N, C-alpha and C positions, 0 to 999 in steps of 0.2 A: 850646752848644746843638746837639744832633744834627740834621743835615739830614734832610729827608724822603727817602724811598727813592729817588725818581727824581732827586734832586740828588747822589747818590753818583757820584764818578768811578769809573773802572774798578778802580783799586787798592782803594778803599774797598768797592766792590761785591764784589770777589774775597774780601776778608777776611770780609765779612758772609756771603757764600755759604758759605765754609768753616765758619764758626761755626754756621750753620743746619744744614748737613749733619751736623755732629757732634751737635747737639742732637736732630735728628730720629732719627738712628741710636740714640742713647741711649734716647729714649722709645719707639722701636720695640721695643727689647729689654725695657724695663720693662713695656710693654703686652702684647706678643705672647708673649715668652718667660717672663716671671715673673708675668704677670697681676697686676701691682701698679703701675699707672700713677701717676706723680707729678702729672700734669696731666690736665685733662678732655679729652674728645674735641674739644670746641670749641677749646681752646688748642692742641691738636695740629694741627688743621686750619689754624689761623692761621699756624703755623710753615710748613706746607706751602705755603700761599698766598703768604706772603712770599718763599719760595724761588722759586716760580713767577714772581712779579713780577720778581725779579732776573734770572732766566734769560730772560724775555721781553725784557728791556731789553738784556741782554748774552748773546746766544746762545753766545758762545765759552766761557762758563763751564759749559755743559752737558757732563757727562761720563757715561760708562757707569754709574758707581757712584752717580750722583745719585739721590736718592729719587724724583725726578719721572719717572725712566725705568723705569717698571714695565711688565712685559709683561701684556697683557690689556686689559679694558675700562677706561675712565677711572674713577678712584676717585670715589666720591660725596663730598659735603661732610659726611658723617656719617650716623648712623642717626636717623631720625625716631622720636619716642616715641609709643607706643600704650598706651591704657588697657586693662587686662584686664577682660573681661566679668565674670569671677569672680576675685577676688584670688588671686595665687599666694603663699600663706603659707609660711613656713619651718617646720621641725620643731623641737620641743624635743629635747634630747639626754639620754641616760642613759649612764653609763660603767661600771656595775657591776651584779652580780646584784641587790644590794639596791635600787638605783635602778630597775631593770627591774621588780622586784616592787612598788615604790611606784607605778609607772605603772599596773600591773594593779589595784592597790588603789584608786587614784584613779578609774579607770573604773568599777569595781564600786560604789564609794561614791556616785559621781554618779548612777548608774543605780538605786541602791538594791538592789543584788544582794548576797547573802551570799557569804562566802569559798568556800563549797562549790559555788555555782552556776557551771557552766562558761560561759566566754565565748570564742568562737573568735577567734583572732588569726592574721592572715596575716603571716608573716615572709618578707621578700624582701631580697636583697642590695642594699646602697646603693651605686649606681654613683658613682664619683668623677669627675664631669664637670660639664657646664653644663646647668642646667634650662632647658627650652624649652616653650612653649605653641604648639600648632598649631590653627588655626581652619579648619574646613571649612564651606563654604556650598554648597548644592546638590551636596554630596558631593565638592567640589573644594577643594584646598588654596588658601586665599586669603591667609593671614597666618601668619607665625611670629614669635614674640617672645621675648626673654629675660625672666627673672623681674624684673629691675630692683629696685624697692623693694617689690615685691609688688602694688602697685596699678597701676604703670606700668612698662613695659619698653621695649626697643628693637626696632624692626622689622628682623628679620634674614631676611626671607622669601626674598630672592634667594639668600642663602648656603645656607639650609636646603634649598632645592630642589635643591642639588647633592649632597645626601646620599642615597645609594641606599636606605637603610633607611626613608626617609620616603615613604610612598605619596602620589602626586600626586592620587589620587582614591580614593574608598571604594566598596565593593560597592553594587549597586543596592538591597539591602535595608537599607542603613545609614540612620540618621536624616539628614534633609536638612541640619540644622545641628548641629555637634558641635565640641567643643574637647578636644583630646587633650593630655595632659601627658607629658613624657618627659625623658630625660637624654641629652645628646649627649656622646660620649666618643671616645677614640682607643685602639685596641687596643695592647697592648704590642709586638706585632710591627710594626705600622705606625709606632708611636712610634720604635722602634729604627731602622727604615728611614729615617724622616724625619731623625732626628738624624745618621745616617751621611751622608746626602746633604748636610745643612747643614755638617757637619764637612769633607767633601770639597771643599765650595765655600769653605771658610775662614770660614764664618759661625758665630755663636754658637749653641750647641745649646740645646734646651729643657730645663728642670729636671726635668719629669715629664710624664706623659701628660695629666693634668688641665689643666696650664697650656698644653700644646700644643693641646688641644681648644678651650679657652676663647679662646685667641688666634686660632686658625684660623677659628672660626665668626664672629668679630667683625672679620674683614678687610674693608677698604673695597672690595676687589676680589674679587668672587665666584669668579673663576677661580683665585685662590690657595686659597680654601676647597676648591674642587673637587679640587685636587691633593693635599689632605691626608688623604684616605681616612677621613673621619669616619663614625661609626656612631651609631645611636640606639636606646635601649630605651624603649618606652612603659610608663608605670607607673600611669596613671589617666585618668579623664575629669574635666573641670572640674565638670560636673554630669551625672548619669546620666538620660537620657530615660526617661520612664515606660514600663515594660514591657520595657526592654532587659535589666536584671539587677536582682537584689535583694541581691547581695552582691559584695564586692570581687573575690573569686576568679573569679566569673563575668564580671566586667568585663575582667579580664586575659585570660580565655579568648576573649572576644569580640574584644578587640584583636588577639590572635594570629590568629584566623580572618579578620580584616579586612585582614591584610597587614602588621601591625606586628610588630617583633621584641620579645619580652618576655623579661626576665631569667630564666635558668635558676636552679634552686635555691629557687623559691618553695614555701613549706610552710605548712600549717595546723596550729596548735598550740592547746591549751586550758589547759595548766598551766605553771607556772613551770619545773618540771624539764624539760619538753619544749622549752620556749623556750630554756633554757640549753644543753641537749644540742645543739640545732640551731645555736646560737651557736658552740659549740666545733667542731662539724663544719665550719661555714663557714670558721672561722679556719684549720683544718687544710687545707682545699681551696683556700684563697686563693692560695698560690703557683702552683697549677696552672691558674688562670684566665688567659685571654688579655686581661684588662682589670682595671683597678684598682677595688677596692671599699674603702670606709673604714668600713663598719659594716653593720648590718642594720636595716631599717625594720619596725616593728611597727604593724599597722593592725587595728582592729576590723573583722571581716569583714562583719558585717551592716550594710547601708547604712541601714536604719531606725534602728539604734542610733547610727550615725555622725551622723545628722541630729539625734537627741536630744542627743548629747554636744556638738555644735556646736564653737565656737572660743573661745579665750581669748587676748586681745590679738592676737598675730600668728602663732599656731600652733593647729592643731586639738587638741582634747582626746582625739580617738580615735586618734592616731598619735604615735609618737616614734621617734627614731633611736638605736639602741644602737651607740655608737661603739666601734671597736677600741681597744686600749690605746695610750696615747700613746707616741710614739717619743722616745727619750732619748739624750743624749750628755753627755760630760764636758768641761768647760772651766773657765776661771779668771775670777773677778770682778776686773776691773782697777780699777774705781771704782764708787761709788754716788752718783748724782745725784738731785736733787729736781725733779720736774715739778709745775708749778702748774696745776691745772685751772680750768674756768670757774666752779666754785662755791667756789674758793679752797682746795680740798683739795691738800695737799702729799703727793705719792706718790713714795716712794723707788723708783728704777729702777737695776737692776744693769747696768753697762756691761761686756759680756763680751768675752773673746777670741773673735772670730768663729768659729762652728762650724756645720757643716751638720747639720740635724735634719730628717729626713723630706723631703729634697730642697730644703730652704729654708735659706739662710744666716741664722743667728740671732746678733745682736750685742747685744740688749737683753733683759732679763727683768724683769717686774714683781715687786716685793717687797711690794706691798700696803700695809703700814703698819709702824709701829714694833714693835707687838706680834709681828707675823709674823717680823720680823728677830730679835727677842729669843728667840722660841720656837725658831727653827731655829739660833740662834747664828751668824748669817751675818756674815762679816767681809770687809773688802776684802783681796783677795789669796787668798781661799779657792779651792780646787778644788771644784767643785760638779757635781751632776747636774742638768741642765736638760732639761725636756720640753716638747713642743709637741703638742697633740691637736687635730686639725682646724684650725679657724680661731681657736682659743683663744690668747690672748697667751701667749708662752713664760713659763714660771715655774720657779723653783728648787725641785727636789724635796727635795734633802738636801745637806748639807755633808759632804765627805770629810775628816773631822777627822784621820784617820790620815795624811793628806798634808800637814798643817800644818808649817810650818818655824819658827814663832815670830815671823815678821815680819808676820803679818796684823794689820790694824787694826780695832778695833771701831767700829761706826757710832755717831756722835753725833747725836741728833735736833736739827734746826735749830729755834731759837726765834724766828728772824727770817726773813721771806720772802726768798728769794734773788733775787726779781725786783723787789720794790719797797721792801724794808727795813722793812715793817710787822711788827708782832708776829704770830707764828704761835702760836696757842693750841690746846690740846686740851681740848674741853669734857668734863665728866663724863659717862660712859656712852658716849662716842664713841671709836672706834678711830683716827679720822683727825685729824690736826692741820691747822688751816686758817689761811690768811692773813686778817688782819683788814682788809686794805687795801681790799677791795671794788672799786669801779670806779676807784679811784686806782691799783690794781695793773695795770700794762700787760698782764701775761700773762693775767689774768682777762678783761680787756676783749677781747684778741685771741682768746682761746678762745671767748668768747661770740659774737663776730662769726663765727668759723668755724662754730659751732653754728647760728647764725642762717641761714646760707646752705647748710647741710648737706642731705643727700639727703631726710631725712624732714621737714625744715622748708621753707625757701623753694626749695631745690634749684636754685640759680643757677649755671649753667655759666659758666666763666671766672673764678670767684672761688675758686680753690683755696687751700690753706693758705699757700703761698708768696706768692701775690699779695695775700692779706689781710694777711699780715705786712708785705709791702713797702709797701702802701698805708697801713697804720697807721704805719710808720716815717716815711713822708714826709708824714704829716698829712692824707692825702686822705680817709680813713675813720676816724673816731674813735668812732662809735656806729652802730647799725643804720640810723637815719634818713639818715645821710650817703650810704649806698649809692644812695638814690633821688634825691639831688640831684647826684650825681657828674657826670652828663652836662652839666647846665646849668653847673656850676662849671668843668667842663673847657673849655666854649666860651669862658668868660671868662678862662681861664688863659693866661699868657704862655708857659708850658711845658706844652702838652697831653700827654696820656698817650701818644700815638703817638710822642713824642720820647724816651720812656723806652727803656732798653736792652732789646732783645728784643721791642719792640712796633712795630706799623706801623699804617697807616690802617685796614686791614681788621680788625686785632686790636681796635682801639679801637671800630670800628663794631659788631663782633659782640658785644663786651662789653655795650654799651649796649642792643643788641637783646635780649640775654638778660635783662638787668635789667628792661627794659620789659615783657617777656613774663611777668614774675612780679609785676606790680603788683596782681594779684587772687589772693587766697589764702583757702582755707576757714578758718573760725574755729579748728578743732582744730589745724591745722598752725601757725597763727599763735601760739596759746598755747604750743605745744611749742617754737616757734622762740625765744620769749622767754628760754628757758634757766633757768627758775625751779627752784631746788633741790627735789628730790623730785617734780617734775612731769614724768613721762615721757610717752610717746606715748599709752598707754592712759588715763592720768589726764587728760591734756589733752582727750581725746575725751569723757570723762565730764563735765568742766567745760563743754565746748561744748554737750553735750546738756542740761545742767541750766540754763545761763544764756542760751543762744541767741545772744547777740551780745556783742561786745567791750565795748560801753558798759554793758550790764547786768552783765557780770562785774566790770568796774572799779568800778561803783557799789556792788555787793554786797561786794566785798573792802574797800573803804574803810569801809563801815558795819561790816563784821565786825571792824574794828580794836578795837571794844568787845566783849570776850569775853562780856559778858552780853547781847549783842544777839541778836535772832532771826536776823539774817544769819549770825552766827557759828555758831549752832546748825544752821542750814540747811546751812552749809558742811560741818560735821562729819557731817551725815546722808548726804552723798553717799558712795556705795559706794567703798571703798578710800581715802577721805580721812581720815587720822588727824591727831592734834595736830601732828606734825612738818610734814606737807604743808600743813596749814591755816596754821601759823605762817609758813612760807615765802611763801605767797601773800599773807598780810596784810602782811608786812614789805616784799615787793616793791612792792605798790601803795601803801604808805605813804611810799616814798622819792620825794622831789620830782624827782630826776633821772630816775627811771624814768617818772614821769608826763609829764615834759617830752618824753622820747623817744617815748612812746606817742602823745602829742598830735601830734607831727610825723609819725609813721608814718601816723596816720589821715588826715592831709592828702594823703599821697602814694599811699595804697593803697586798694583795695577789699577789706575784710575781710568775706567772705561769711558771713552768719548761718548757724548750723547748720541743715541741712535734715533733717527727720525722714525715716526710710526710707519706701519706697513704701507700706508697710502702716500708715502713720500714720492711715489712715481706719478702722482697727480700733477697737473700742469702747474699748480701753485705750491707744490711741496718744496720747502726750503726757501721760498720767496718771502720778502718783507713787504707787508701790505699796510697801508694807512687808509682809514675811512674818514671822510669829511663830508659835511653837509647833512641834509635830512634824507634818509633812505625811506622809500615808500613801499617796497616789496617785502622788507623784513626790518626788524628793529636793529639798532646799532649793536646791542649786546648779542643778538642772535647772529648777526653777520660776523662778528668777531669770533664767536664760538664755532661757527661753521668753518671759518677760515683755519682756525687752529686745529680743528679735527681733520683737516685735509693736509696738515703738515706745514702750513704757512706760519710765519712769524708776524704777529700784529703789533704795530708800533703806534705810538701816540704822536710822533713828530716825524717830519720829513727830512731826509738827508740824501746824499748822493748814492747811498746804499739801498735806498727804497726802490723796490721793483715795480710796485703798482700803487697808484692812488685812485681809490674808488670815490668819485665825486657825486654826491647826491644833490638835491635841490639846495639852493642858497649856500653853496660852498664858498668860503671866503679866502682868508689869507693863505691857508694851506694849499689851495688850488693854485694861487699865484706863485707860491714858492716852488710847487711841483713843475709849473711851466718854466720858471726861471732855471731850474736845475735840469730840465729835459727829462724828467721822470715820466714814465708811461702813465697816462690818465685814462681811466675807464669810467663809463657811466655805470649805473647800477645794473642795467640790463646786460651791458657788456661783461661785467663781472660774473653775473649769473650764467651767462653763456659759457664763459671759460671754465667755471667750476663744475658745469654739467657735462663737460667732455670726458 
């Protein structure tokens, strides 16, 4: 049994001190240099605190190269989290002229515009940096935050205040309250100077300017950030105050006049050929810029049209990012392994001879499925072209068959799960082979646990991938409910967590604090956390909107086990719920093991019922609406988006629970069914009259 920290003798403390220094240096590089941390901020802080405990007990161990001996103000215990007043959503991506044209077509189709009607698009270079939100109150900068998960970011105010491009106050004629969005970056010249200084000091250099900027702005010591010569381009306002501007270009002009730096090369275009001409011009000028860009952002210029277009899932309909071509390299496939995911999917992964692609060392590439391997004739030992575009997982582009020696091996699909030995089957119509072991497959259970605590689910700091695996291996956490009994079981244990390698009393304490801070969760995040196949973030929210509480959802899914029941029909009527998703839900809630875990979770958690948006007081708030026929005043997608923004539930089929059927021209069978069921039928004008009240 490992002794507690203060029971270490000097030699034990010395060894522990050396191990901690090595770990902290490793994670400093992963975090600051590569921007790919393996542990959470909380876990990193625990390592630092353990080191400080040892040094306070044995001051002789303090050396100049100790991570505790930083110049500047004392590091904080981490960044507190802040909720964005307006979500910071990510952009969808396009990678070709055809996809860019599809974006324009989708915009026109949503707005009901013909192909010949011009729509002005603002094209602006996409800075490769770190997104940031700046909140001004009484025209003074009061808060700066990272994007985080879009709804919640980290408070980096002190660090951002060291950036000269960020105004500390706004002009007297600016609105009293404002939220500015921008991109923090490091110029190529400053990046080169920083790396030279690090190299001269014998320290590891940064891989690229983006990683340098991201690592620098997230330093615990603001004085380090101040030394890094960071810059910022402002690119939008979270919401535009009435009267300030009516288009995006004017917003950029206002930002520039108010003291913010705005990216050069912003251009207004109306046609695809203009858009692509500008795209190629930007690519040609890219090497001459003193900062990195990785694409061009296209935004509908008219703010009124932006409002009509709204958002889908986690990105706006009125904007997209046209990414530059992926960077490629040539390497060898050393072997092909199988990864088992939380839904049992067996995904083949190529283990590569490590190669640098776009400043990042790549050693793995997804092969997607058996059909993809067969289509590209990928073999073990092949020389291949691998590419990486943005944050996309590296993938094999093509095989260099001319370099084959005859010693390459063909891939043989596994019919047995490599993790649990259960049969792996490929159902008709599916490209993926799946393990049939279910929750008896340890890999599936571990992946589900990782999903359960992930950023968009419970978001529990201190339960990273390695810790989840370790706790699973040691029998501490076998299912999600075990997470919330861990503290009590730990108190009763003869070998508490603090006696594990790499842990201490503070580590243990912070882990339990993090778990206890997440005993309350919104319904939609809880549904997503369950990891049900086909149920992503957006679908989880639709289920939360429809059923309102976890008990109502559970009861409805159990009843929906009868495919002839009204509950099953109601489930299928939910927008974006098809037979596959419906089947996954029914099967999940039919499994006794899942119901047992759910029952335990309800005992330990507060699962908040779904709260309707603030405009639930509108006439259609909480009502179920079905649109049928051809609408003439707005497109069908726009009508659905507007209804949902007013708190209505949009369904694709009619039942007794339907409140309104909005019938456009040439309405067919749905109109007749509504008449038969006595559902209230509205014309398009009648619907517009109601929602305008």
